[in-house]
C-alpha positions, 0 to 999 in steps of 0.5 A: 234435805240431808242424811248423815252416815256414821262412816267407818270402813268396815262391813257395818260402815258399808251397810250404813252407806248402802242404806243412806243411798237406798233410803227413800228421800227427796230427789237430789237429797245430800248424804254427808259421810262423818267419821265414826272411828277416831283417826280413821280417814273418811274417803273422798266424795269421788272414792264414795261415788265410784264405789256406790254410784247412786251417790254420785253428785249428791255426797259430802265428806266432813273431816271430824275434829279431834274428839268423840266420834259420836258427838261429831256425828250428832253435831253435824246432823244437828247442824245440817238439820238432817232428816235422818242419821244412818249407823251400821251395827256390829255384834259385840260381847256383853263385856265388850259393851261394858268395857268399850261403850258404843259409838252407834249407841251414843249416836242412837241416845243423843241424836235429835233426828230419826236414826236408822241402824243397820247391820251387814248382810249375812255372809 
């Protein structure tokens, strides 16, 4: 089985990776990181394993094509038959939501498998 993480190099993105590493699942389950921000680089599998040792040997990185990040996350999850998608949430103003939309919201609405939405720990 597979867990797909909508990855961003932000506190919410890191919370999503931690949640994927800690979510109970089958032994050796693969965790796949997909960029959730257009143009942002995703770390290598080795870098992820160094930062989150619980993912060592079971993390893969998908380098998305040009296009909408939310579509990429959903498409990768469908292609891999993911059992779960994990996405980090951040606080936004109502105007920010209206003007910019939300990658997390689109993933929540479009994914064909369960989605776990997490927030970073309070500072």
